[in-house]
N, C-alpha and C positions, 0 to 999 in steps of 0.2 A: 651494485645491487640496486641502489636507488634509481640509477639510470634505466636498468632493465624494467623496473617496474613502471618507469615514466613513459616508456615507449609505446606500450598498448594504449595508454591514456591519451597520448599524443595521437595516435592513428585514429582512435575513436573520435576524438574531437575534430580532427581534420576531415574524416569521412562524413561526419555529421554536418559540418558546415558545407562541404560539397553537396550533399544531399538536398540542402536547402535551395540549390540551383536547379532542381529537378524541373524538366519541361512542363510548363503549365498547360492544363487542359482548358480549352475554351469553353465559355459558357454555352451549354445546349449540345456540346460534342460529347458523344458516348465514351470515347477513348482517343488516345494520342498514339499514333504509330509511325513515326517518322523513318524508323529503321526496318520498314516491312521487307524490303528486298533481302537484307541481311538475315532478318529474322526467319524468313522462309527457307533460306539455305540451312539454318541451324534446325529448323523444324524438319526438313526432309532428312538431315542426318540423324536426328533423334528417332524419327520413324523407322529408319533402316536399322538403327542400333536395337530399338525394340523388336523389330521383326526377327532380326538374325541372332540376338543374344538374350536380351532381357526376358522376352516372353517365353522362349523355350527353356531358359534356365529357371525361371519362376515355376513353370509347370513341373519341371524335374524336381526342383527343391520341394515343392508341396506334396508331390507324389511320393517321394522317397523318404521324406523326413516326418517322423510320427507327430501328430498334433500337439501333444504335451511338450515335445521338444521345440516345436515352432513357437508355441506360446511362451515358453521360458526364454527363448532368445529374444523375442520381441519385447517381453517385460524388461529384460536386461538392458536393451538399447534405450528403451523408454525411460527407465529409472535414471540412467547416466545422463540423460538430456535434462533433467529437472534442475540441477544447480544453474544452468544457463537461463532457464526459465525464471528462477528465483531473481537473478540479477536483472533481467528485463523487467520484471514486475515491479521491482523496487525503483528502477529508472522511470517507470510509468506512473509512480506514486501509488500503486495499488498494493498497499502494505497487507491487506487481508489475504490477497491471492498469494503474495509472497510467503506469508507465514503458513497458509495451507499447503503450499507445494513443498515447503521446507519440511513440514511434518510427514508428508507422504513419502518424501525422499528417505528421510531417517528411519521410519517404520520399515519401508521395503528393503532398504540397505541392511539394516541390523537384524531384522527378523525374517525377511524374505530372502535371505542367502544372497546379498548383493543385488537384489532386485529381480532375481529369477521367479520368485513367487510374488504376485501382487496382493500382499496382505491387506493393504490399505483399501484396494478396490473391492475386496471381499466383504469389507465393512462399509461399503458405500461411499468411500472417499476417493475422488478422482481428481486428477490435475489436468488442467487445460494447457496445451502447448501454446507458447508465444514466441516472439523473436524481436530482433532489433528493428525489423521492418515496422512491426506493430508499435514499437516504442516511438520511432520517428512519426508515425501517424498520430499518436497521441500528443506529440509535441508540435503538431500543426503543419508537418512537412507534407507536401503533395505527393501523390503516387508517381507522377512523371510519366515518361512514355513507357509503353508496352515493350518488353524484351523477351526473346526466347534465346536461352543460353545453351550452347552446344553441350550436350551430355548432362545438363542440369535442369532443362525444362523451362516453362513459362514463369516470368516474374516481371517486375517493373524496375524503373531506374531507382526508386526508393528501396525496393526489395532487394536489388543487386548490392546496393550499399550495405543493407542490413545483413546479407549473407556473409560479407567480408568481415564486418565488425563482430557478428556472432562467432566467427571462427577465431578471431583475434583474442576476444575477451572471454572465451570459454574457461570457467574457473577450474575445470579438471585438467586443462592442458598440461599445467606444470606439476600435477600431483600424480597422475597415472604413470605406471611403468611402461616400458616399451611393449612388454607382452600384454599388458592390460589395454594399451591403445590399439594393439592389433586385434584383440578380442572384441573391442568396441567396433572396429571397422567391419569385422566379419558380421557381427550382430547387426549392425546398421544395413549392410547389404542384404542380409537375410530378411530384415524387415521390409525393404523395398520389394523383394521377390514376392513376399507374402502378400503385400498390397497389390502387386500387379495381378495376381490371381483373384484376389477378393473383389477387385473392381474391374475385372477382365472384360465383362460384357460392356460396361460403360466406356472403357478405353478403347476397345475394338470398335464400338459404334462410332466414336469420335474420330479415330485415327484411320480407319479402314473403310467405314461404310458411308461416311458423309461425302457430299460433293467437294467441299473444300475444307479439309481437316485442320488447315492453319486458322481459318476464321472461327471455326467451331472450337478450337483449343483456346484461342484468345477470348472468346465469349464466355466459356465455362470458367476460366481462370479468373478473369476480372470480375465477373458477377459474384462468384463464390467468395473471393477475396474481400470484395467490398461488403458483402453481407457479414462476413466474420468480423470485419472492422467496425460494423455498425453504421456504414455509410450508404448501404443499399438494402431496402426491405424485401429481399427475395432469398428464399432457402433453396440452395442448390448445393448438392454434395459434389465437389470437384475431385475426380480421381486422380488428376495430375498433382493436386496438392498432397494427397495421400502418399503418392510415390516420391515426389521430388522434395516434399516438405513445404512449409510456409515460405513467405517472402524471404 
C-alpha cells in the first residue's frame, strides 16, 4: 500500500525535475518553436478533427440538449475538477485560494446535488481553475518550447508535463467508482462541446478564416496563457484554452 502511494509522488518529482530542463527562450525572442514541423502536422489533424467531428457534434449537442441540462452537466464537470485545483493551490503556497476552492467544492457537492447546481456561484463565490503547469510557473520553471498535441491542442513543454502530473495526482482518481468516472468523462466531453459553440466565432476565425491558422493559434494561446500567469500584460480570451483546458 505504501509503495502504491509512493509511485505518484515519484512520478511527480521525476516529471518536475524534467520540466526544469524545458527549452529556454532567448532574450528578446517572443516564443520558441523548434518543433514547428511536427506541430503543424498535429495542427492540421486537429483542424480536420474539429471540422469533421467536434464542430458538428457541438452544434448537435447544444441544439438538442435543453439549456438547464447543459448547465447542470457543465457544473458537475467543473465541480469534480476542484479537488485537483485545491492540491495545486496548496503546492503553489496559495492557501487562501485553496481554502476558498475547498469551501466551494463542499457547498456544491453537499447542497448542489454533487455539483449539478452551482449554489456557491449563486452567492457570488467562484473558483478559478489552475493546474500543475501554473504550479511549475510559480516554482520558476520556464514555459519551454511551444507544442501542439494531437487531439489535445496547443500547450508548451511545461504545460505538457503539467497535464501528465495533473492526471497522475488527481485526488478523485482512486475515490470515484467506475460508473462515476464514466459519468465524469461524459460530462467533460459535453463541456468541451458547449465551449466549442460558445467560442465558435472566435475559433472559426482563427482556424478557417486566417491566412495561417497555425501561427494564429500559437499567438492566441501563448499570449493568453502568459497573461493568465501574470507574465504578459495583455487581456486576450483564448478559445483554445476554453476547449482544451489550461496548460
